[in-house]
Structure formats: C-alpha cells, structure tokens
N, C-alpha and C positions, 0 to 999 in steps of 0.2 A: 217694847219695840226694839230696844237694843238686842235683846235675846233673839227676837225673830230675824233681825238683820244678820246677826251672827250665824244663825242656823242656815239662812239663805246663802250667805257667803261661803260657809263651809261646804254646803251642798254643791254650789257652783264650782268651787275649787276642786272638790273630790271628783266631780264629773269631768272637769277639764284635765285633771292630772291622770285620770284612769288610762288613757292611751299611752301615756308616758310610762306609768307603772307597769303596764303590760309589756311595753317594749323593753323596759329595764329587766323585767323577769325573763324574757326571751334571751336577752344578752347574757344575763347571769347563767342561764341554762347552757348557752353556747360556750361560755367560758369554762364551765365545769366540764363539758364534753372535751374541750381542747386540752384542759389540764389532765384529764384521764388518758387521753390519747398520747399526750406528751410523756406521761409516766410510763405508759406501755412501751412507747418507742425507746425511751431511755433505758428501760429494763432489757428490751430486745437488743439494743446497741451494746449494752454491757455484756450480755450473753455472747454476742457475736465476737466482741473483743476478747472475751475469755477464750472462746473457741479458737480464734486466730492465734492468740498467745500460746495455747497449748499445742496447736499444730506446728507453730514455729519452733517451739521447744523440742518437739519430736523430731523435726527436720534437723535441727542443729545437733541434737544428740546422735542422730544417724549419720550425719556428715562427720562428726567427730570420730565416731566409731570406724567409719570408712577410711578416714585419713589415718588413723592409728593402724588399721589393718594394712593399708597400702605401705605405710612406713616400715612395718614389720616385714612385709613381703619383699620390699626393696633391700632390706638388710639381708634377708635370706638369699636373695639372688646375688647380691654383692659377695656374700660369703662363699656361695657356690662358684661364682666366677673366679674368686681368688684361688680356690682349690683347683679349678680347671687350669688357670694360668700356671700354677705350680706343676700340675701334671703335664702340661704341654712343654714347659721348660725342661722337666725331667726326661720326657720323651725325646726331645730334641738332643739333649745331652747324650742319652743312651744311643740314639741313632748315629750321632757323630762318633761315639766310642765304637760302635759296631762297624761303621764305614772305615774307621781308622784300622781296626783289627783285620777287616777283610782286605784292605789295601796292603797291609803288612804281609798277610798270608800270600797274596798274589805276587808280591815282590820277593819272596823268599826263594 
C-alpha cells in the first residue's frame, strides 16, 4: 500500500507541476532569446562605436592637416607682405628722391 500511495502521490504531483514546468520552459526559451538579442545588440553597438571612432579619427586628422596648411599659407602671406612692405618703402624713397631731383632741376 505504501508503494501504491507513493505512486499516486507522484502521479498527482507530476500532473500538478506540469503547467509550472511548461511555463518555466517557456520562460527559459524567452530568456535565451533575450540573451541572443542582447549579444547581437552588443556586437552592433561595438561595431557602431568602432565606426564612430574611425570617423572621428579621420575628421581629426583632416582638421589637423587643414590647420597645418592654413598655418603654412599664413606664413607665406606674411612673408609676401613683408616683401611688399619693403618694396613700397623703397618705392616711396625713390619717389621722394626723384621729386627732390626734379625740384632741384626746376630751381636751377
């Protein structure tokens, strides 16, 4: 009788726990899906961050190159202006010299 009671109890418990086991199986499957999606999103996020980092590096490199080129061009313009200033000063001096000579010639 003990054995029959044991079998009956096991059968009743198994039947009562079946919906719970099914629900736990569904929950396990959903957790697996969520974990898979999480890994996928994590990989996609890392790929996007890598792409953003690469784009930022390209932009920074381009900006540095543009800054260096602008600095070089400003130096060239400054150098040219320095020469122009010297030329203008010389021109003024020669003009003054010529006016002086013309004035002397008129007064002779």
